C-alpha positions in Angstrom: 102.3 34.5 116.2 99.0 36.3 116.8 100.0 38.4 119.5 103.0 39.7 117.7 100.6 41.1 115.0 98.3 42.5 117.4 101.2 44.6 119.6 102.6 45.6 116.2 99.1 46.8 115.2 98.9 48.5 118.4 102.1 50.4 118.0 100.8 51.7 114.6 97.8 53.2 115.8 99.7 54.5 118.6 101.9 56.6 115.9 99.3 57.9 114.2 97.3 59.0 117.6 100.0 60.7 118.8 101.2 62.3 115.6 97.4 63.8 115.4 97.9 64.8 118.8 100.3 67.0 117.9 98.2 68.4 115.0 95.0 69.0 117.3 97.1 71.4 119.5 97.5 73.4 116.6 94.3 73.0 115.4 93.0 74.6 118.9 96.1 76.9 119.1 95.5 78.2 115.2 92.0 77.9 114.5 90.9 75.8 111.5 92.2 78.3 108.5 95.8 77.5 109.6 95.9 73.7 110.0 93.1 73.1 107.7 92.5 73.5 103.5 89.1 74.4 104.0 87.6 77.9 103.1 84.0 79.6 102.7 83.8 77.6 99.2 84.3 74.3 100.7 83.4 74.2 104.4 82.8 70.7 104.3 86.2 68.5 103.9 87.5 65.6 104.9 86.5 65.6 108.8 82.6 65.8 107.5 83.3 62.8 104.6 84.9 60.7 107.5 81.9 61.5 109.9 79.3 60.3 107.6 81.6 56.8 107.0 81.7 56.7 111.0 78.5 56.6 111.4 77.4 54.5 108.2 79.6 52.1 109.6 78.1 51.8 113.3 74.8 51.0 111.6 75.3 47.1 112.8 74.9 48.1 116.4 71.0 48.8 115.9 70.9 46.2 113.6 72.5 43.2 115.4 69.9 44.5 118.5 66.8 44.9 116.6 67.6 41.0 115.3 68.4 39.5 119.1 66.1 41.8 121.4 62.8 42.5 118.8 63.1 39.8 116.2 64.3 36.9 119.0 66.9 35.4 116.7 69.0 34.2 119.5 71.7 32.6 116.3 72.9 36.6 116.2 73.8 36.9 120.1 77.4 36.1 120.4 77.7 38.9 118.2 75.5 41.8 119.6 78.1 42.8 122.0 80.7 43.7 119.1 78.2 45.2 117.3 77.4 47.7 119.9 80.8 48.1 120.6 81.4 49.2 116.9 78.5 51.5 117.4 79.5 52.8 120.5 83.0 53.6 119.2 81.7 55.0 115.7 79.2 57.7 117.3 82.2 58.5 119.4 84.2 59.0 117.1 81.6 61.2 114.9 81.2 63.4 118.2 85.0 63.9 118.5 85.4 64.8 114.9 82.8 67.2 115.4 84.8 69.0 118.2 87.3 69.4 115.8 85.3 70.4 113.1 83.2 73.5 114.3 84.6 76.4 114.6 83.3 77.3 118.3 84.0 73.8 119.7 83.0 75.0 122.9 79.6 76.1 121.9 79.1 71.9 121.1 75.9 72.1 123.5 74.3 74.9 121.9 71.6 72.7 120.4 70.4 71.2 123.6 69.7 74.5 125.2 68.7 76.8 122.2 65.9 75.0 120.2 65.4 75.4 116.4 63.0 72.7 115.4 62.7 73.6 111.8 66.2 72.9 111.4 67.6 69.1 110.0 71.1 69.7 112.0 69.1 70.1 115.4 67.6 66.8 115.1 70.7 65.3 113.8 72.3 66.7 117.2 70.0 65.4 119.5 69.8 62.1 118.1 73.8 61.3 118.3 73.4 62.8 122.0 70.1 60.4 122.6 71.7 57.3 120.5 75.1 57.6 122.1 73.6 57.6 125.3 71.5 54.6 124.4 74.5 52.7 123.4 76.7 53.7 126.6 73.6 52.0 128.7 73.4 49.2 125.9 77.3 48.6 126.6 77.7 49.3 130.4 76.3 45.7 131.4 79.8 44.6 129.5 81.9 47.2 131.7 79.8 46.1 135.1 81.0 42.5 134.8 84.5 43.6 135.7 85.6 42.2 138.7 86.2 45.9 139.6 82.9 46.9 139.6 81.6 43.7 142.1 80.0 46.0 144.8 76.0 45.7 145.5 75.2 48.8 144.1 76.6 48.8 141.1 75.1 45.2 140.7 71.6 46.2 141.6 72.5 48.6 138.8 73.4 45.5 136.3 70.4 43.9 137.1 68.2 46.5 136.5 70.2 47.5 132.9 69.4 43.6 132.2 65.8 44.2 132.7 65.3 47.2 130.9 67.3 46.5 127.6 64.6 46.4 125.3 63.6 49.4 126.0 67.1 51.1 125.3 67.6 48.5 122.3 64.2 50.0 120.6 64.8 53.6 121.3 68.2 53.1 120.2 66.5 51.7 116.7 64.4 54.3 116.9 67.1 57.3 117.2 69.3 55.3 115.0 67.0 55.6 112.0 65.9 59.2 112.4 69.7 60.1 112.7 70.9 58.0 109.6 68.2 59.4 107.6 68.3 63.2 108.8 72.3 62.8 107.8 71.3 62.5 104.4 68.3 65.1 104.6 71.2 67.6 104.9 72.2 67.3 101.1 68.3 67.9 100.0 69.0 71.4 101.2 72.0 71.4 98.6 70.6 70.3 95.0 72.3 72.8 93.2 75.6 71.9 94.6 75.1 68.1 94.8 76.3 66.4 91.4 73.3 65.0 89.8 74.4 61.2 89.8 74.4 61.3 93.6 71.3 63.7 94.3 68.3 62.4 94.9 64.6 62.8 96.8 65.3 59.6 98.2 68.8 60.5 99.8 67.3 59.9 103.2 65.8 56.5 102.9 69.5 55.4 100.8 71.5 56.8 103.9 69.5 54.1 106.0 69.4 51.4 103.7 72.8 51.5 103.0 73.9 52.1 107.0 72.4 48.6 107.5 74.3 47.2 104.7 77.8 48.4 105.3 77.3 48.3 109.6 76.4 44.5 108.8 79.6 44.1 106.4 82.1 45.6 108.9 81.3 43.7 111.6 81.9 41.0 109.3 85.5 42.3 108.8 85.4 42.7 112.8 84.7 38.9 113.2 87.2 38.1 111.0 89.9 40.4 112.3 88.9 39.2 115.8 89.6 35.7 114.2 93.2 37.0 113.1 94.0 39.0 116.7 92.7 37.0 119.4 92.3 33.5 117.9 88.8 33.8 118.5 87.5 31.2 116.0 84.5 32.8 113.3 81.6 30.8 113.0 81.3 30.4 108.9 77.6 30.2 109.5 77.5 33.4 111.5 79.3 35.0 108.8 77.1 33.6 106.2 74.2 34.9 107.9 76.0 38.7 107.7 76.5 38.4 104.3 72.9 37.3 103.5 71.6 40.4 105.1 74.4 42.4 103.8 73.3 41.2 100.5 69.6 41.7 100.8 69.7 45.6 101.8 72.4 46.2 99.3 70.4 44.9 96.8 67.3 47.1 97.8 70.0 50.4 98.1 71.0 49.3 94.1 67.6 49.3 93.1 66.3 52.4 94.7 69.2 54.3 93.8 69.9 53.3 90.2 66.2 53.1 89.6 65.8 56.9 90.5 68.1 58.2 88.5 67.1 56.3 85.3 62.9 57.4 86.5 64.1 61.3 86.0 66.6 60.5 83.4 69.4 61.9 84.6 71.6 58.5 84.0 72.3 58.3 80.7 72.9 62.0 80.3 75.0 61.9 82.9 77.8 59.0 82.3 79.3 61.5 80.2 82.8 60.0 80.3 83.6 62.6 83.4 86.0 61.5 86.5 82.6 61.9 88.6 80.6 59.3 85.9 83.9 56.9 86.3 83.5 57.0 90.0 80.0 56.3 90.1 80.4 53.6 87.9 82.9 52.1 89.6 81.2 52.7 93.3 78.0 51.0 91.5 80.0 48.3 89.9 83.0 47.6 92.4 80.8 48.4 95.2 77.5 47.0 94.7 77.2 44.5 91.6 80.0 42.8 92.1 79.6 41.7 95.8 76.1 41.1 95.2 77.2 38.3 92.3 79.9 36.8 94.6 77.3 36.2 97.1 75.0 34.8 95.0 77.3 32.0 94.2 77.4 28.7 96.5 80.6 28.2 96.3 81.6 31.3 97.2 80.0 31.6 100.7 81.5 28.4 101.7 85.0 30.3 102.0 85.5 33.1 104.7 88.5 35.2 102.5 85.7 35.2 99.6 82.9 36.5 102.6 85.6 38.9 103.7 86.6 40.2 100.2 83.1 40.7 99.1 82.3 42.6 102.8 85.5 45.1 101.9 83.9 45.9 98.2 80.5 46.9 99.8 82.3 48.7 102.8 83.9 50.5 100.3 81.6 51.3 98.0 79.4 53.0 100.9 82.0 54.9 102.0 82.7 56.0 98.6 78.9 57.1 97.8 79.2 58.9 101.5 82.3 60.8 100.5 81.8 61.2 97.4 78.6 63.3 98.0 80.3 65.4 100.7 83.9 66.3 99.6 84.7 64.8 96.4 81.9 65.8 93.9 80.6 68.2 95.6 80.4 71.6 93.6 82.9 74.2 94.1 84.8 77.4 92.0 87.1 76.0 89.6 89.5 78.5 91.2 89.6 77.3 94.4 90.0 73.7 94.7 90.1 72.0 98.0 93.4 69.7 99.2 93.2 68.6 102.8 96.3 70.1 104.8 98.7 67.9 106.5 97.0 68.6 110.2 93.8 68.1 108.7 94.8 64.3 107.7 96.5 63.6 110.8 93.5 64.4 112.8 91.2 62.5 110.3 93.1 59.4 110.8 93.7 59.9 114.6 90.3 59.6 115.7 89.7 56.2 114.3 93.0 54.9 115.2 92.0 56.3 118.7 88.7 54.4 118.2 90.6 50.9 117.3 93.0 51.4 120.3 89.8 51.2 122.6 88.4 48.2 120.7 91.5 46.3 121.2 91.6 47.1 124.6 88.0 46.5 125.4 88.3 43.0 123.3 91.4 42.3 125.4 89.8 43.1 128.9 86.3 42.6 129.0 83.7 40.3 128.0 83.1 41.5 125.1 82.8 38.0 122.9 80.0 36.7 124.5 79.7 32.7 123.7 82.9 32.6 122.7 85.3 29.3 123.6 87.1 32.3 126.0 84.2 33.4 128.0 84.6 31.4 130.9 88.3 32.3 131.4 87.3 35.9 130.7 87.2 37.6 134.4 90.5 35.8 135.0 91.9 38.2 132.1 90.2 41.0 133.8 91.5 40.9 136.7 95.6 42.0 135.0 94.0 44.5 132.3 96.5 44.3 129.1 97.8 47.9 128.6 99.9 47.8 126.0 102.3 45.8 123.6 105.4 43.6 124.1 106.3 41.4 127.3 105.4 43.8 130.1 101.7 44.7 130.4 101.5 47.0 133.2 100.5 50.9 133.0 103.9 51.9 133.7 105.9 49.6 131.2 103.6 50.8 128.4 103.9 54.5 129.3 107.5 53.5 129.3 107.8 51.9 126.1 105.8 53.9 124.3 107.8 56.9 125.4 110.4 56.6 122.7 107.6 56.3 120.2 106.0 59.0 121.2 109.1 61.7 121.1 109.9 60.7 117.9 106.3 60.8 116.5 105.6 64.4 118.1 108.9 65.8 117.4 108.3 64.4 113.3 104.7 66.5 113.3 106.0 69.4 115.0 108.9 69.7 112.2 106.3 69.1 109.3 103.4 70.8 110.5 103.7 74.3 109.5 103.6 77.2 111.8 101.0 79.9 112.2 103.0 82.2 110.3 104.1 79.8 107.2 100.2 78.4 107.4 99.0 82.0 106.9 101.1 82.7 103.9 100.2 79.6 102.4 96.3 80.0 102.9 94.7 79.3 99.6 93.7 82.4 97.4 89.7 83.5 97.5 89.7 85.6 94.7 86.1 87.8 94.9 83.7 87.9 91.8 82.5 91.0 90.7 78.9 91.9 91.5 76.2 91.3 88.8 73.5 94.2 87.7 73.2 97.3 88.7 69.7 98.3 89.8 70.1 95.5 91.7 73.3 93.8 92.4 73.7 90.1 93.0 76.5 89.9 95.0 77.7 86.4 95.4 81.6 87.5 95.9 82.4 83.4 96.0 80.4 81.7 94.0 79.2 79.7 96.2 75.1 80.6 96.1 74.9 81.9 99.1 74.0 85.5 98.1 72.9 88.9 98.7 70.2 90.9 96.1 71.5 94.2 97.1 69.0 96.8 96.0 71.6 99.6 94.3 69.1 102.1 93.2 67.3 101.8 96.7 70.2 102.4 98.7 71.2 105.2 96.2 68.3 107.2 96.9 69.1 107.0 101.0 72.6 107.2 101.4 75.2 109.1 100.4 77.7 107.1 97.8 80.3 107.4 99.8 78.7 105.3 102.5 80.1 102.5 101.0 82.2 103.6 98.1 84.3 105.1 100.5 87.6 105.2 98.5 88.3 104.9 94.7 91.1 104.0 92.6 92.6 106.0 90.4 90.6 107.8 87.4 87.4 106.2 89.3 84.4 107.6 91.0 82.8 104.5 92.3 84.6 101.6 92.3 83.4 98.2 93.1 83.9 96.3 97.0 85.6 93.7 95.2 88.4 95.7 93.1 90.3 96.7 96.4 88.9 94.2 98.6 89.9 91.3 95.9 90.4 88.4 98.3 87.2 86.6 100.0 88.7 86.5 103.4 92.2 87.4 103.9 93.6 91.0 103.8 94.8 91.9 100.1 97.5 95.2 99.5 95.7 98.0 97.4 99.3 99.6 96.0 101.2 98.1 93.5 104.9 99.2 94.2 106.1 97.8 90.8 103.4 99.2 88.7 104.5 102.7 90.2 108.3 102.6 89.9 107.6 101.5 86.0 105.3 103.9 85.5 107.3 106.9 87.6 110.4 106.1 85.4 112.2 103.3 87.5 114.4 103.8 90.6 115.3 107.2 90.1 112.2 108.3 90.9 111.7 106.9 94.2 112.6 110.3 95.9 109.1 111.6 94.0 107.2 109.4 96.7 110.1 108.7 99.9 111.3 111.4 102.4 114.6 109.6 103.3 114.6 105.9 104.1 112.5 104.0 101.5 109.9 102.2 103.5 105.6 102.7 103.9 106.6 104.8 106.7 108.3 107.8 104.4 105.6 107.5 101.9 103.9 110.8 101.1 99.9 110.4 101.0 98.6 108.5 97.6 96.0 111.9 97.3 98.9 113.9 96.6 98.9 112.5 93.5 95.2 110.8 93.1 92.7 113.1 94.1 90.2 110.2 93.3 91.4 108.5 96.3 89.9 110.9 98.3 88.8 109.3 101.9 84.7 109.5 102.3 83.6 110.7 105.8 83.5 106.9 107.2 87.5 106.7 106.6 89.6 108.4 108.7 93.0 106.9 107.9 94.1 105.8 104.2 96.2 102.3 104.5 97.4 100.1 102.2 96.0 97.1 103.1 92.3 96.5 102.6 90.2 93.9 104.8 88.7 90.5 103.1 85.8 91.2 101.4 83.6 89.6 104.2 84.7 91.5 106.7 84.7 94.9 104.3 80.9 94.0 103.5 79.9 93.2 107.3 81.4 96.4 108.3 79.4 98.5 106.4 76.5 96.8 106.0 76.0 95.3 109.1 76.5 98.2 111.3 73.9 100.0 109.4 71.3 97.4 109.4 71.5 97.3 113.8 71.3 100.8 113.2 68.5 101.1 111.5 67.3 98.2 113.1 66.8 99.9 116.6 66.2 103.0 115.3 62.8 102.1 113.4 62.1 99.0 115.7 62.8 96.3 113.1 64.3 93.2 114.2 64.2 91.8 110.8 67.0 93.9 109.4 69.8 92.9 111.5 69.1 88.8 110.7 71.4 87.4 108.1 68.2 85.8 106.4 67.5 89.4 105.5 70.1 89.8 102.7 71.7 86.6 102.6 69.5 83.3 100.8 69.8 80.6 98.7 68.5 80.8 95.3 65.8 77.7 94.1 67.8 75.5 92.0 67.4 75.2 88.4 64.7 73.1 86.4 66.1 69.3 87.1 66.7 69.1 83.5 69.1 72.1 83.4 71.3 70.9 86.7 74.9 70.7 86.2 75.8 67.5 84.5 79.9 68.0 84.1 80.9 70.1 87.7 84.9 70.1 86.9 
């Protein structure tokens, strides 16, 4: 019965991975715009939210390593290898997810070569790389104990790794502490977009403490599942100890989070009945207060099922905090909502599904369950690795058994996933907002608060108006860029065929514009009727499609700035931060409380 449950779990996980694989091919073939719901107003979506969750659930790795190797609490040793395995898979999932999330994934190595020590992202990149390397070293002894690696050189390496384990443990604790907190520090740079109920100057510390609680409770869940999947009896005393650690750190996290909101006077006014305040209340009460109350009752702690319930509530509460902070409540323009695309969802769940398969493989074939009752027989099992489900456990048998599943899942994914043309047609619209002001124009087309303060009057004195206003709409002398380039990213048509038909007396007027067949190639030039659409000297050919706002603005401004940068010997003129900047947030008391 146990074996069947585990094997059916594998089959489901393989199905998710295969569907995600089909979506991954599309993502790398067509790019982010076609396969995700992300845009300039929502550059962070489901993938980022899950990445933060992966890291939070990996907190048990450095916590258990510290308890065993630093504080010498040997009672936790049976779980330390499993905790490190979970951390290794969590950080591996983070890195794989990052490859999908980067617009230029082949540049993932760039922070290693090009140092920007003022950037939080630089610290995060280095901490992830170094800590993942440390986790590989910490878990390597488990792999090297396999009979396949029983040779003199590798056994010397195994001996060296055992001797240097405290060094790697301490390095892992330091690096993970830096990484957990620096992820929270990212949100300190966007107080104008983070909802007041989730914003705090203490976010870095909150991330670190909540990661300990979530990581320990996730390990508690793993202990229970391992008992179900592998008939590996879960020791109640260890589960109770993990629950006590989780309860203590969770209480500290709640005191810090709610206390900070009360101290700054945010909490009373923010609980206004909006869906954000309801989500916050559910997160705090169900994911924080309730499990603390449950774990404080001796009768509750005597049963594995109630311990697991409490652990699941804690894990859910911390994941809710990460996802709400980075996706659900992050401010975006009301006219540009975010909905993850199907390919985005499939990839998002395929990554943890693949990690779960690796976990099952390691638990079946390596001596991960240190100190368990099955430990004396583990090497016998290692001689014949279990690759898959059902009766034939050979690699070829698994390939045969999974073939039908692969064909079915991939075919279904290909049918459901949009092709490039259909996806481009359904990309979310990003209407451009007009600039504000006159002598100094504030340009923030998508209202993402990454704006340009354009010295309009100064440019008028130095440049011909036609340099920017190269084409005007009828009966206008200086049309704004946003009037033609009306979508932030996508090209848009600037010719309204229906309007011309109605204005020129319907279908009978077709010959006024077309000679011969009625298509765009036989149409007369617009300038024959509309003198104000005469092109400026920078436009050689009039087209009916205007490029996206970003492309148009960069095409005019960046080209001129690069030319002037060389002519004047001023490198700063061609730097993004010369024009673009994030305005300072409003005073705390004026923070937006209802960001629908």
